[in-house]
C-alpha positions in Angstrom: -22.5 4.0 -24.4 -24.6 2.1 -21.8 -26.2 3.7 -18.6 -23.5 1.4 -16.6 -20.6 2.6 -18.9 -21.5 6.3 -18.5 -21.7 5.8 -14.7 -18.3 4.3 -14.6 -16.9 7.1 -16.7 -18.2 9.7 -14.3 -16.6 8.2 -11.3 -13.8 9.6 -9.3 -10.6 7.7 -9.6 -11.1 6.7 -5.7 -14.4 5.4 -6.6 -13.1 3.2 -9.5 -10.6 1.8 -7.3 -13.2 0.9 -4.5 -15.2 -1.0 -7.4 -12.0 -2.9 -8.7 -10.9 -3.9 -5.2 -14.5 -5.0 -4.0 -14.7 -7.3 -7.3 -11.2 -8.5 -6.6 -11.5 -9.3 -2.8 -12.9 -12.8 -3.0 -10.1 -14.3 -4.7 -7.0 -11.8 -3.7 -5.6 -13.9 -1.1 -5.1 -16.8 -3.6 -3.9 -14.5 -6.3 -1.3 -12.7 -4.2 0.0 -15.7 -2.4 1.6 -17.0 -5.6 3.3 -13.7 -6.4 4.5 -13.2 -2.7 6.2 -16.6 -3.0 8.2 -15.6 -6.4 8.3 -11.9 -6.3 7.8 -10.5 -2.9 9.3 -13.1 -0.6 10.3 -11.8 2.9 8.7 -8.4 2.3 6.0 -8.5 4.9 8.4 -9.9 7.5 10.8 -6.9 6.8 7.9 -4.6 7.4 6.8 -6.2 10.4 10.5 -6.2 11.7 10.6 -2.5 11.6 7.3 -1.3 12.8 6.9 -0.1 16.2 4.7 1.8 18.7 1.3 3.0 17.2 1.2 1.4 13.6 -1.0 2.8 10.9 -1.2 0.4 7.8 -2.6 2.4 4.7 -4.4 0.2 2.4 -4.5 -2.8 4.7 -6.3 -5.0 2.1 -7.1 -8.2 3.5 -4.8 -7.8 6.3 -2.1 -10.0 5.1 0.7 -8.1 7.0 -0.9 -8.7 10.5 0.9 -11.8 11.5 4.1 -10.2 11.3 3.5 -7.1 13.4 5.1 -6.9 16.9 2.7 -8.3 19.8 3.2 -4.9 21.3 2.2 -2.9 18.5 -1.1 -0.9 18.6 -2.6 -1.4 14.9 -4.8 0.8 13.2 -5.6 -0.1 9.2 -7.5 1.8 6.6 -8.9 0.3 3.4 -10.8 1.9 0.5 -12.8 -1.3 -0.1 -15.5 -2.4 2.0 -15.0 -6.1 0.8 -11.2 -6.2 1.5 -11.9 -4.7 4.9 -14.3 -7.4 5.9 -11.6 -10.0 4.9 -9.0 -8.0 7.1 -11.4 -8.1 10.1 -12.0 -11.9 9.9 -8.2 -12.5 9.7 -7.4 -10.2 12.5 -10.2 -12.1 14.6 -8.6 -15.3 13.6 -5.1 -14.1 14.8 -6.6 -12.9 18.0 -5.2 -9.5 17.2 -6.9 -6.1 18.3 -6.8 -4.0 15.2 -8.8 -0.8 14.6 -10.0 -1.1 11.0 -11.7 1.7 9.2 -12.8 2.5 5.7 -10.9 5.5 4.2 -9.0 6.8 1.5 -5.2 7.1 1.5 -5.3 10.3 -0.1 -7.5 11.8 2.8 -6.5 10.1 6.1 -9.0 10.5 8.7 -6.6 11.2 11.5 -5.1 14.4 13.4 -1.6 15.1 12.6 1.4 13.3 14.2 -0.7 10.7 15.9 1.3 7.6 14.9 5.1 6.1 15.4 5.0 3.9 12.3 3.2 4.1 8.9 3.2 1.0 6.5 2.0 0.7 3.0 2.6 -2.6 1.2 1.8 -3.1 -2.7 -0.6 -0.3 -2.8 1.1 2.6 -3.9 1.2 1.3 -7.3 -2.8 1.6 -7.5 -3.6 4.7 -5.5 -4.5 7.2 -7.9 -2.3 9.9 -6.4 1.0 8.6 -4.4 2.1 12.1 -4.1 -1.2 12.9 -2.2 -1.0 9.6 0.0 2.7 10.0 0.6 2.0 13.6 2.0 -0.8 12.2 4.2 1.2 9.4 5.5 4.0 12.2 6.5 1.3 14.4 7.9 -0.2 11.4 10.4 3.4 10.8 11.5 5.1 12.2 14.6 8.5 13.5 14.5 11.2 10.7 14.3 8.2 8.4 13.1 9.0 5.7 10.5 7.6 5.3 7.0 7.8 1.6 5.8 6.9 0.9 2.2 7.1 -2.1 -0.1 5.9 -2.1 -3.6 6.6 -3.3 -7.3 8.3 -0.5 -9.2 9.8 0.3 -12.7 12.9 -2.1 -13.4 16.4 -0.8 -13.6 16.8 -3.1 -16.5 15.6 -1.4 -19.8 14.2 -4.7 -21.3 12.2 -5.4 -18.3 11.2 -1.7 -17.9 9.9 -1.8 -21.6 7.8 -5.0 -20.8 6.5 -3.4 -17.8 5.5 -0.3 -19.9 3.5 -2.4 -22.3 1.6 -4.2 -19.6 1.0 -1.0 -18.0 -1.0 0.2 -21.1 -3.7 -2.3 -20.2 -3.6 -2.6 -16.5 -3.6 1.2 -15.8 -6.8 1.6 -17.6 -8.4 -1.7 -16.5 -7.6 -1.5 -12.8 -5.5 1.5 -12.0 -2.3 -0.9 -11.6 0.9 0.8 -12.5 4.4 -1.1 -13.0 6.6 1.9 -13.8 6.2 4.1 -10.8 9.0 4.9 -8.7 8.3 5.9 -5.1 11.7 6.8 -3.7 11.9 10.2 -5.2 8.5 11.1 -3.9 9.4 9.9 -0.4 12.4 12.3 -0.5 10.5 15.0 -1.9 8.1 14.8 0.8 10.7 15.8 3.0 11.5 12.2 4.7 15.0 11.0 5.5 15.9 7.5 4.0 17.2 5.0 6.3 17.3 2.1 4.2 16.4 1.4 0.6 16.7 -1.6 -1.4 15.7 -2.9 -4.9 15.2 -6.7 -5.7 14.2 -8.9 -8.4 15.9 -7.2 -11.5 15.0 -3.8 -9.6 11.2 -4.4 -10.0 10.7 -4.5 -6.1 11.6 -2.1 -3.7 11.7 -1.7 0.2 11.9 1.7 1.7 12.5 2.8 5.6 12.4 6.3 5.8 11.9 8.7 9.1 10.0 12.1 9.5 12.6 14.4 10.8 12.0 15.6 14.3 
């Protein structure tokens, strides 16, 4: 094993994800635009329509949700990858949106309790090493009655599709930490959220969740 390979083996899950997304950042917008058109269409609009007040977007990536938030929302975004965050800053500037952007880990959010009215996470719980920890942190930083808005790809309700996802995941989980068979709804419920809306699309492979932290 080379020294580089040994170093990668010793990395924490978060450090590995940072390396993956830093490498992916330059071509990310081009790649995801295709999938948004055929797989996640309308998802970002759905999130933006439900966000209100002080909004935190966890794993904001390159900031592709920014055009859809209400004009009066106070926006904060965190992202593990500095390269992705740099693109998000450029997008915010181009839109003329004031956004507080910080490098941070979704599993250890650098904010006080009950600070936000809305927490958004789009297409990211599929790659965050511990979705349980991340959802717990999202709940912590939400005020009573605060909204949790999630969009992600998940394990299909159709057995043949799920089987194909499972096979693909054998490769993607090892190479890039990308999971295709996770299902977030039960984790959201277990964290103590009340479900307001939940829908599954595209043969059950895409899920939108609107949940509320009880007052």
